[in-house]
C-alpha positions as CSV (number, residue, x, y, z in Angstrom):
1,M,-60.1,-49.7,-40.7
2,T,-56.4,-49.1,-40.3
3,I,-55.0,-46.3,-42.5
4,T,-51.6,-47.4,-43.8
5,R,-49.0,-45.6,-45.9
6,A,-50.2,-47.6,-48.9
7,N,-53.7,-46.0,-48.4
8,I,-52.3,-42.5,-48.7
9,A,-49.8,-43.1,-51.5
10,K,-52.0,-41.3,-54.0
11,Q,-52.1,-38.3,-51.8
12,L,-48.4,-38.2,-51.6
13,V,-47.8,-38.3,-55.3
14,P,-49.2,-34.8,-56.1
15,G,-46.9,-33.2,-53.5
16,L,-43.8,-34.9,-54.9
17,N,-44.9,-34.2,-58.4
18,A,-45.2,-30.5,-57.6
19,I,-41.7,-30.4,-56.1
20,I,-40.1,-32.2,-59.0
21,G,-42.0,-30.1,-61.5
22,V,-40.9,-26.8,-59.9
23,S,-37.3,-28.0,-59.7
24,Y,-37.3,-29.0,-63.3
25,G,-38.7,-25.7,-64.4
26,E,-36.1,-23.8,-62.5
27,N,-33.3,-25.1,-64.7
28,S,-32.2,-22.5,-67.3
29,G,-33.3,-24.7,-70.2
30,E,-30.1,-24.0,-72.1
31,H,-30.9,-26.6,-74.8
32,K,-33.9,-24.5,-76.0
33,A,-31.6,-21.9,-77.5
34,L,-29.8,-24.6,-79.5
35,F,-32.5,-27.0,-80.7
36,E,-35.8,-27.0,-82.4
37,I,-38.1,-29.1,-80.3
38,E,-40.4,-31.6,-82.1
39,K,-42.8,-34.2,-80.8
40,S,-42.2,-37.9,-81.7
41,V,-44.5,-40.9,-81.7
42,R,-41.9,-43.5,-82.7
43,A,-38.9,-45.3,-81.4
44,F,-36.8,-43.4,-83.8
45,E,-37.2,-40.5,-86.2
46,E,-35.5,-40.0,-89.6
47,Q,-34.9,-36.9,-91.7
48,V,-34.1,-37.3,-95.4
49,M,-32.1,-34.6,-97.1
50,Q,-33.3,-34.0,-100.6
51,T,-31.6,-31.8,-103.2
52,G,-33.5,-29.3,-105.3
53,F,-32.8,-28.6,-109.0
54,G,-29.7,-27.0,-110.4
55,I,-29.5,-23.5,-111.7
56,G,-31.6,-22.6,-114.7
57,I,-30.0,-23.3,-118.1
58,T,-30.1,-21.0,-121.2
59,K,-32.1,-22.7,-123.9
60,P,-31.2,-21.9,-127.5
61,E,-34.1,-21.1,-129.8
62,G,-35.8,-24.2,-131.1
63,S,-33.9,-26.6,-128.9
64,A,-35.5,-28.9,-126.3
65,V,-35.7,-28.1,-122.6
66,E,-33.2,-30.0,-120.5
67,F,-34.7,-31.9,-117.5
68,D,-33.1,-32.2,-114.1
69,D,-33.5,-34.7,-111.3
70,A,-34.0,-34.0,-107.6
71,Q,-32.6,-36.8,-105.4
72,E,-32.1,-37.9,-101.8
73,T,-28.6,-37.5,-100.5
74,Y,-28.5,-38.7,-96.9
75,T,-30.7,-39.7,-93.9
76,A,-30.3,-38.4,-90.4
77,R,-31.6,-40.6,-87.6
78,W,-32.7,-39.9,-84.0
79,D,-33.0,-43.0,-81.7
80,M,-35.0,-42.3,-78.7
81,E,-33.3,-42.7,-75.3
82,T,-35.0,-43.5,-72.1
83,I,-33.7,-41.5,-69.2
84,A,-34.9,-42.6,-65.7
85,L,-33.9,-42.3,-62.1
86,G,-35.5,-43.0,-58.7
87,F,-35.2,-43.1,-55.0
88,Q,-37.0,-44.8,-52.1
89,I,-38.1,-43.8,-48.6
90,T,-38.1,-46.2,-45.8
91,E,-41.2,-47.1,-43.9
92,E,-39.7,-45.9,-40.7
93,A,-39.0,-42.5,-42.2
94,M,-42.6,-42.2,-43.2
95,E,-43.8,-43.4,-39.8
96,D,-41.6,-40.7,-38.1
97,N,-43.2,-38.0,-40.3
98,L,-40.0,-37.3,-42.2
99,Y,-41.9,-36.9,-45.5
100,E,-41.4,-33.1,-45.5
101,S,-37.7,-33.1,-44.7
102,K,-36.7,-36.3,-46.7
103,A,-39.1,-37.0,-49.5
104,M,-39.5,-33.5,-50.8
105,M,-35.8,-32.8,-50.6
106,Q,-35.0,-36.0,-52.6
107,A,-37.7,-35.2,-55.1
108,K,-36.2,-31.8,-55.8
109,S,-32.8,-33.4,-56.2
110,L,-34.2,-36.0,-58.6
111,G,-35.6,-33.1,-60.7
112,R,-32.2,-31.5,-60.9
113,S,-30.7,-34.9,-61.9
114,M,-33.2,-35.4,-64.7
115,S,-32.7,-31.9,-65.9
116,A,-28.9,-32.2,-65.8
117,A,-29.1,-35.3,-67.9
118,K,-31.1,-33.5,-70.6
119,E,-28.9,-30.4,-70.7
120,T,-25.7,-32.5,-70.8
121,K,-26.9,-34.6,-73.7
122,A,-27.9,-31.5,-75.6
123,A,-24.5,-29.8,-75.0
124,N,-22.7,-33.0,-76.1
125,V,-24.0,-32.5,-79.6
126,F,-21.7,-29.5,-79.7
127,N,-19.0,-30.8,-77.4
128,L,-18.5,-33.7,-79.9
129,G,-19.3,-31.5,-82.8
130,F,-15.8,-31.6,-84.3
131,S,-15.2,-35.3,-83.3
132,T,-15.3,-38.3,-85.7
133,S,-16.8,-40.2,-82.8
134,R,-20.2,-38.7,-83.5
135,L,-21.1,-38.5,-87.2
136,G,-24.2,-37.1,-88.9
137,G,-26.3,-38.5,-91.7
138,D,-23.7,-37.3,-94.3
139,G,-20.9,-39.3,-92.7
140,V,-19.0,-36.4,-91.1
141,P,-19.2,-34.5,-87.8
142,L,-21.6,-31.7,-87.3
143,F,-18.8,-29.2,-87.9
144,S,-16.7,-30.2,-90.8
145,A,-14.9,-28.8,-93.9
146,S,-15.9,-31.9,-95.8
147,H,-19.7,-32.0,-96.0
148,P,-20.3,-33.9,-99.2
149,T,-22.7,-32.7,-101.9
150,V,-24.2,-34.3,-105.0
151,Q,-22.0,-32.0,-107.1
152,G,-18.9,-33.7,-105.6
153,I,-17.8,-30.4,-104.1
154,N,-17.3,-30.5,-100.3
155,Q,-18.8,-27.7,-98.2
156,T,-17.8,-26.3,-94.9
157,N,-19.4,-24.9,-91.8
158,I,-16.1,-24.3,-89.9
159,I,-14.8,-20.7,-89.6
160,S,-11.5,-20.7,-91.5
161,N,-8.5,-21.7,-89.3
162,N,-10.7,-22.2,-86.2
163,P,-9.9,-18.8,-84.7
164,D,-10.6,-17.8,-81.1
165,L,-13.6,-15.6,-80.5
166,T,-12.9,-12.1,-81.9
167,E,-14.8,-9.4,-83.8
168,T,-12.9,-10.4,-86.9
169,A,-13.7,-14.0,-86.5
170,L,-17.5,-13.2,-86.2
171,Q,-17.2,-11.1,-89.4
172,D,-15.8,-14.2,-91.1
173,A,-18.6,-16.3,-89.7
174,V,-21.2,-13.9,-91.1
175,T,-19.6,-14.0,-94.5
176,L,-19.5,-17.8,-94.4
177,V,-23.2,-18.0,-93.6
178,R,-24.1,-15.5,-96.3
179,R,-22.2,-17.6,-98.8
180,M,-23.9,-20.9,-98.0
181,T,-25.4,-22.8,-100.9
182,D,-27.5,-25.9,-101.2
183,D,-26.3,-29.2,-102.6
184,R,-26.6,-27.9,-106.2
185,G,-24.5,-24.8,-105.5
186,I,-27.4,-22.3,-105.3
187,L,-27.3,-19.6,-102.6
188,I,-29.8,-20.2,-99.9
189,N,-29.9,-16.7,-98.4
190,A,-28.9,-17.9,-95.0
191,K,-28.5,-15.4,-92.2
192,V,-27.0,-15.4,-88.7
193,K,-29.3,-15.6,-85.7
194,S,-27.3,-16.0,-82.5
195,L,-23.9,-16.7,-80.9
196,H,-23.4,-19.5,-78.4
197,V,-20.4,-19.6,-76.1
198,A,-18.9,-21.3,-73.0
199,P,-18.8,-19.2,-69.7
200,E,-15.1,-18.4,-70.4
201,N,-16.1,-16.5,-73.5
202,E,-19.2,-14.8,-72.1
203,F,-17.6,-11.4,-71.5
204,T,-15.8,-11.4,-74.8
205,A,-19.1,-12.1,-76.5
206,M,-20.7,-9.2,-74.7
207,Q,-18.0,-6.8,-75.6
208,I,-18.1,-7.8,-79.3
209,L,-21.8,-7.7,-79.7
210,Q,-22.7,-4.8,-77.5
211,T,-19.8,-2.3,-77.9
212,E,-20.4,0.6,-80.2
213,Y,-16.8,1.0,-81.4
214,T,-14.5,-1.7,-82.7
215,T,-12.8,-4.1,-80.3
216,V,-10.0,-4.6,-82.9
217,N,-7.3,-2.0,-82.1
218,A,-4.8,-2.0,-84.9
219,T,-2.1,0.7,-85.4
220,N,-1.3,1.9,-88.9
221,S,2.5,1.5,-89.3
222,T,2.8,4.5,-91.5
223,T,0.6,7.1,-89.7
224,G,0.8,5.7,-86.2
225,V,-2.9,6.1,-85.8
226,T,-4.9,3.5,-83.9
227,N,-8.4,2.8,-85.2
228,Q,-10.1,3.3,-81.8
229,N,-12.9,5.4,-83.3
230,Q,-14.0,2.9,-86.0
231,I,-17.5,1.5,-85.6
232,N,-18.2,-2.0,-84.5
233,A,-19.8,-3.3,-87.7
234,I,-21.1,-6.5,-86.0
235,M,-23.0,-4.4,-83.5
236,R,-24.1,-1.6,-85.8
237,G,-25.3,-4.0,-88.5
238,K,-27.3,-6.1,-86.0
239,Y,-25.8,-9.2,-87.5
240,F,-26.7,-11.2,-84.4
241,P,-30.3,-10.3,-83.9
242,N,-30.9,-12.8,-81.1
243,G,-27.7,-11.8,-79.3
244,F,-25.6,-14.5,-77.5
245,F,-26.3,-17.4,-75.2
246,T,-24.0,-18.9,-72.6
247,N,-24.1,-22.7,-72.2
248,T,-22.5,-23.8,-68.9
249,R,-22.1,-27.4,-70.2
250,F,-19.9,-26.6,-73.2
251,T,-16.6,-28.3,-72.2
252,D,-14.2,-26.5,-74.6
253,S,-13.7,-22.9,-73.3
254,D,-12.4,-21.8,-76.7
255,A,-15.1,-23.2,-78.9
256,Y,-18.1,-21.2,-80.0
257,F,-21.0,-21.7,-82.4
258,I,-23.2,-19.4,-84.6
259,K,-26.8,-20.4,-85.2
260,T,-28.3,-19.6,-88.6
261,D,-31.9,-19.3,-89.8
262,V,-31.6,-22.6,-91.8
263,P,-34.5,-24.8,-90.6
264,L,-34.3,-28.5,-89.5
265,G,-30.7,-28.2,-88.3
266,T,-30.3,-29.3,-84.7
267,I,-33.5,-30.9,-83.4
268,M,-34.6,-32.4,-80.1
269,F,-37.4,-35.0,-80.6
270,Q,-39.5,-35.4,-77.4
271,R,-41.0,-38.9,-77.3
272,T,-42.3,-38.9,-73.8
273,P,-42.3,-35.9,-71.5
274,L,-41.2,-36.1,-67.9
275,Q,-43.4,-38.6,-66.0
276,T,-43.3,-39.5,-62.3
277,A,-44.8,-42.4,-60.4
278,M,-44.8,-43.8,-56.8
279,E,-45.5,-47.2,-55.3
280,G,-45.1,-49.0,-52.1
281,E,-43.0,-52.2,-51.9
282,F,-44.7,-54.9,-49.9
283,T,-41.7,-56.8,-48.4
284,T,-39.8,-53.7,-47.1
285,G,-42.6,-51.2,-46.7
286,N,-40.4,-48.6,-48.6
287,M,-42.0,-46.0,-50.8
288,R,-40.3,-45.9,-54.2
289,Y,-40.5,-42.9,-56.5
290,K,-39.2,-42.6,-60.0
291,A,-39.0,-40.1,-62.9
292,R,-38.7,-41.0,-66.5
293,E,-38.7,-39.4,-70.0
294,R,-37.7,-40.2,-73.5
295,Y,-36.0,-38.0,-76.1
296,A,-33.2,-37.7,-78.6
297,F,-30.9,-34.9,-79.7
298,G,-29.2,-34.7,-83.1
299,W,-28.9,-32.7,-86.3
300,G,-30.2,-33.0,-89.8
301,D,-29.1,-30.0,-92.0
302,W,-25.6,-29.0,-90.8
303,R,-26.2,-25.6,-92.3
304,G,-28.1,-24.7,-89.1
305,F,-24.8,-23.9,-87.4
306,V,-21.2,-22.7,-88.2
307,G,-18.5,-22.9,-85.5
308,S,-14.9,-22.8,-84.4
309,S,-13.1,-25.0,-82.0
310,G,-10.8,-22.1,-81.1
311,S,-7.0,-22.2,-81.3
């Protein structure tokens, strides 16, 4: 019996799978710091925003209790995308025992390509976060000063005036988060968790979050004293308990984003995890290898983040 390449195809698959799996795992997984990850079993997922009740009302003695209504406001939707890529190896390459030098190298490259696609799609939720080209379930971008509510009063998750990253700007961001309310105007006790920046802001973020004394050096015009010995309240108060994360795929060097503890904000729905397959093509003798997965990135409750596009 002649042993052909087709006879050993199954033996080759584990080797290639191991390579692509290792390569995929080596990626920094930057999206994991930005998104909650949920499993999906459908072609799409939807998240319905529902309001609670308004604040309690004083009831005069002997009068009837007033009844309130909860209602749905908007629906956010995630449509699953299929991301796939492949390569093929010639029969001659297999014959000449180039499996190690060719197939494994290409498998590793394929793993990087699949990972890069995922990280880019994740980062683009934020890269387009201020753009009207990508709207959320409430009809406005992720970062907007015009998030509608049932009260008819728009809410914002943009730091006032879109300042560059500074200690003062982060103080304003913390205050904005602490003042967040639900659709009925009731405070939700939101808190800051982490800061997310482009590589250009990495050192500034470190200085602000890890320096004991203030990074804002202002000189009093009357006394001539510079406040160099004032504490860094952001650092001392531990307002960013999870620190900061650098995302190398953020395209705006000035933009930065603050993650809050509000649940069901930015979500990645994983429909099908990374899968690989190999087969031989009869007419050419080539071995073909592919990788495939399905997922979707998006957001439901915009209160999960506040941000600034920078000046």
